[in-house]
C-alpha positions, -999 to +999 in steps of 0.1 A: +435+313-725+409+298-701+394+328-675+375+326-642+353+345-621+336+347-588+312+369-568+329+381-537+305+374-507+315+406-494+297+430-519+287+408-544+314+426-571+323+398-599+361+395-597+375+385-629+409+364-635+426+350-662+449+324-662+488+332-673+506+318-696+541+319-681+542+309-648+533+276-630+524+269-592+546+241-574+537+225-544+563+202-529+555+177-501+559+189-465+593+198-455+610+196-492+629+227-506+615+228-546+657+224-548+658+193-530+622+183-547+638+183-584+656+148-594+653+143-628+673+158-656+643+171-678+629+192-649+666+206-637+666+219-677+629+230-672+635+247-638+664+270-651+640+286-679+618+298-645+630+327-614+605+326-581+578+349-586+568+344-549+572+324-525+548+309-497+569+285-473+542+280-449+522+262-475+552+244-491+544+266-524+569+288-554+553+305-578+578+306-609+577+330-639+595+323-674+622+343-681+617+371-701+644+354-725+617+326-742+598+339-770+571+308-765+565+315-728+533+293-731+555+258-743+581+264-718+550+266-691+539+233-700+568+215-704+578+225-670+542+214-659+544+183-675+584+171-658+574+185-626+541+159-623+564+129-623+588+145-596+580+123-559+582+149-539+559+177-563+526+170-548+511+204-575+527+218-605+496+240-616+483+271-637+480+302-624+456+328-620+462+363-624+440+392-612+429+411-645+430+447-632+467+441-618+480+409-633+492+396-599+494+358-591+456+347-573+467+311-558+434+289-556+431+265-534+407+234-532+390+252-492+355+269-501+342+301-480+313+292-476+275+307-456+241+294-456+210+316-445+207+316-408+174+293-408+193+269-428+187+234-410+218+212-405+204+183-424+200+206-458+237+220-452+245+183-450+235+173-471+246+204-500+279+194-491+279+162-495+262+161-531+294+177-538+322+156-519+328+186-498+341+176-459+340+208-433+377+215-419+362+243-399+331+255-385+333+293-383+324+311-351+324+347-363+298+339-389+266+323-387+261+292-403+296+291-419+319+266-431+352+268-444+351+235-466+376+213-486+371+194-522+384+165-531+424+165-538+424+172-575+406+192-579+423+224-594+402+249-613+366+228-611+363+249-578+349+273-592+324+259-609+316+244-577+310+277-559+291+286-588+268+255-586+264+261-548+258+296-549+228+286-571+209+272-538+184+291-521+198+281-491+235+296-498+241+332-482+278+334-504+300+310-517+336+318-528+366+299-531+395+302-510+418+331-531+455+340-514+466+371-529+506+387-516+500+406-490+519+441-492+530+458-456+520+499-457+556+503-454+580+529-477+618+520-483+632+549-455+669+567-461+692+564-436+691+592-406+701+600-369+679+602-338+656+632-334+627+633-311+594+627-317+574+649-333+543+635-335+533+632-300+540+665-293+559+704-307+596+699-307+623+718-318+652+702-344+678+726-353+667+759-361+636+750-363+598+745-341+579+715-354+541+720-352+524+694-365+522+667-340+489+646-326+489+666-292+497+632-273+524+647-255+494+666-240+468+642-234+498+617-215+488+643-183+452+629-182+461+590-191+480+568-208+462+544-224+462+517-197+436+491-190+427+493-226+445+462-250+463+471-288+462+442-311+489+446-340+484+420-369+513+418-387+549+405-392+570+398-367+566+418-331+602+413-311+581+411-280+618+406-258+625+445-266+630+464-239+601+487-246+578+455-247+596+430-221+577+442-190+557+425-168+523+424-179+526+442-211+520+413-237+486+398-242+477+363-257+503+368-284+496+346-310+515+340-347+487+328-367+506+315-399+525+285-376+492+281-349+511+285-320+522+315-293+554+331-306+548+362-325+583+370-325+602+375-363+616+342-380+621+359-409+652+383-421+622+411-431+602+407-404+606+439-390+574+459-397+556+446-367+577+455-339+576+495-357+537+493-354+536+484-326+565+510-310+538+534-326+510+527-308+522+518-279+561+514-269+566+518-229+588+547-232+611+533-211+642+535-228+640+553-263+611+553-276+573+559-262+544+549-280+513+570-284+496+549-257+526+539-237+507+521-208+482+502-227+490+463-235+497+451-261+483+418-283+510+411-311+494+388-341+523+375-367+507+366-397+523+363-426+501+343-445+490+356-481+456+379-489+423+361-487+434+329-462+416+319-434+445+330-417+433+363-417+404+358-407+413+338-381+437+361-364+410+391-362+387+366-345+415+354-320+419+390-314+381+399-306+388+367-280+411+369-266+395+407-254+411+428-280+400+467-274+414+478-302+429+463-340+455+482-356+460+470-396+493+487-412+489+460-445+466+448-472+466+449-515+496+461-537+499+500-536+504+513-571+540+532-572+533+565-559+552+591-583+538+568-618+503+582-618+503+555-651+502+528-624+472+505-638+471+491-596+456+531-589+427+520-604+425+487-601+393+473-573+409+453-545+387+424-533+379+411-494+375+373-489+340+369-474+352+353-446+379+386-436+347+406-440+327+387-419+352+381-393+359+422-392+319+423-392+320+403-360+349+425-341+330+455-344+300+437-332+310+416-309+341+427-299+342+449-263+313+429-249+295+444-275+306+476-274+326+465-308+362+467-314+379+497-330+390+485-362+420+508-380+437+501-416+463+517-429+448+538-460+479+528-483+505+543-501+500+544-536+488+582-533+453+563-547+415+560-543+413+538-509+378+534-520+384+507-543+402+488-516+383+469-499+397+459-465+402+501-465+366+510-472+349+481-455+326+496-438+335+487-405+373+500-410+385+534-396+407+543-423+438+561-414+458+584-437+493+600-436+500+640-431+536+654-427+552+674-405+538+709-424+509+701-413+497+690-453+491+656-472+522+633-475+532+625-512+520+592-510+493+587-488+458+571-501+428+594-501+392+591-509+352+590-496+361+564-468+387+584-450+381+594-413+411+610-400+451+615-410+478+606-380+513+625-388+545+597-404+569+610-427+573+621-466+590+626-495+601+660-515+586+659-550+594+683-579+568+677-606+542+689-590+558+706-562+557+688-529+576+709-502+609+683-489+602+672-453+614+695-423+624+658-402+629+621-416+603+605-399+588+589-369+609+572-344+599+544-331+613+509-317+632+480-341+638+447-339+668+435-317+700+429-329+716+433-363+691+417-385+666+450-377+659+480-396+689+497-376+705+532-391+741+540-380+742+523-348+709+527-335+704+497-325+670+485-313+651+519-329+647+533-359+642+566-366+629+574-401+600+546-404+571+562-421+539+556-444+503+551-433+519+520-416+532+546-393+503+562-393+478+541-382+490+527-349+493+563-340+461+565-346+450+536-330+474+545-292+449+577-297+418+553-299+435+538-266+436+571-246+403+574-258+389+540-241+413+543-212+395+577-197+363+562-212+360+523-211+320+523-216+322+536-253+310+519-279+334+516-310+313+544-332+312+568-305+351+566-306+347+570-345+328+598-334+352+615-312+377+614-338+356+632-361+348+659-334+381+669-321+401+663-350+425+695-362+415+709-393+448+712-414+459+723-442+426+745-456+430+758-483+438+725-503+423+703-481+385+705-496+368+704-471+330+695-477+301+712-454+301+683-434+336+687-423+353+659-442+379+660-468+390+630-493+427+641-482+426+639-448+391+631-439+377+653-406+412+661-397+445+652-382+440+634-346+441+654-318+445+634-289+444+660-263+409+672-273+393+636-279+406+623-243+391+653-225+356+654-249+360+614-233+357+627-203+328+647-205+307+625-217+317+600-188+308+630-166+276+637-187+261+609-206+239+612-229 
């Protein structure tokens, strides 16, 4: 079985892949479905032995896996590749690489990310690219001397050897193939529920019980509601026509990074996640949902491309170039099952593409006219070490964990040294080991309008039980908007420090806060919006 590896440009770590013996990746001609592309009887018989593992509609790509009923998957795979290559409407039928740790598919393209050392002259760059028959597709604007290049069609797995050869050149800082992976949204399956108040914004009474586990947002609204600040939500589709967003001046620079147009609205049946996240951050509060920063502008970016694609980095760059102050990302590599301690994903390192890492650094250093965008990522829902996730633990990222309505850790929330703060979200009961039943169903927020949304029991246009670190991340992003609205001159680091200094230490006994006030479960504690805004104002009045 063929094994491949490459060195990650973001941290120099070796990433190991292996060839799958039971999967095949098929790319059809543009506009053609796999079903319509297969004409011969032999190909139809071959395909009947497979099931769909993954689809990437935008790229006309389908990954097929041999059904478990077949005893010799390698023979079935090879036979299918041979037949499919004879089809006129099949552009490519190739082998699939899988991550050594997760066994999840990793699709290699014939594109490469390459960055040369800052002082490398153009003529040397052009010569190196010419020697390897590489053509420039895009000169990257958010990384110095960086290029997105393509190899000749048919290069296949030789793309790895090309990268290794280029990397040996003394003029090269990094060179890695474009590898795309399935992106996991930081969401959880939720049970049906009925409407209740937004307890994460302020103390409220539900039934006979008063919930006092909020981020003190309602109190902060007496000072600011986030006016003049722009929050970029990079996710799947956002329903910008929803009543909570469809007001003059609310939406700024909308973008669909996957289809490269200005329409970020949902286009697929499961495009529901982004609308909920945007609602937590900045729903206007004019009807039935109030965001943490209801007066802030929303910069919605729809990106349904796979992890590691150039679209991912371009989404971050778009946010920076179009005036985002804050970037909220409730997505990342797949999580392990939080209830299964034996899930091997728990101990698997999850890499980040070098170009995405560069885009994040660009946002942190060039955003907001050099003061730096505040970039937040959902920590993850696997009850696992977030330090292994190179998106969440990126040095320019603020990682957000989830706490519950009892002011303790949400059972699924990821943990680690990289966690900066936590924000209220939903939770689940767990009997072994014992974990208390939550007092509420989750977070009330906006839902995609109409029957295709996630609405529950007639709650059209709203959802009453959103959760996961997907909800915690835009919640914390909203608090950052309140801070910047109170004091727009703050740097990215100063905003982080304010969150750190004003967070509430919850679950003192089990939190295991160290001598620096940090807990691997809660970071520096649960965000306190009121204290954070008050400190931001104090620094504005008394700079330095």
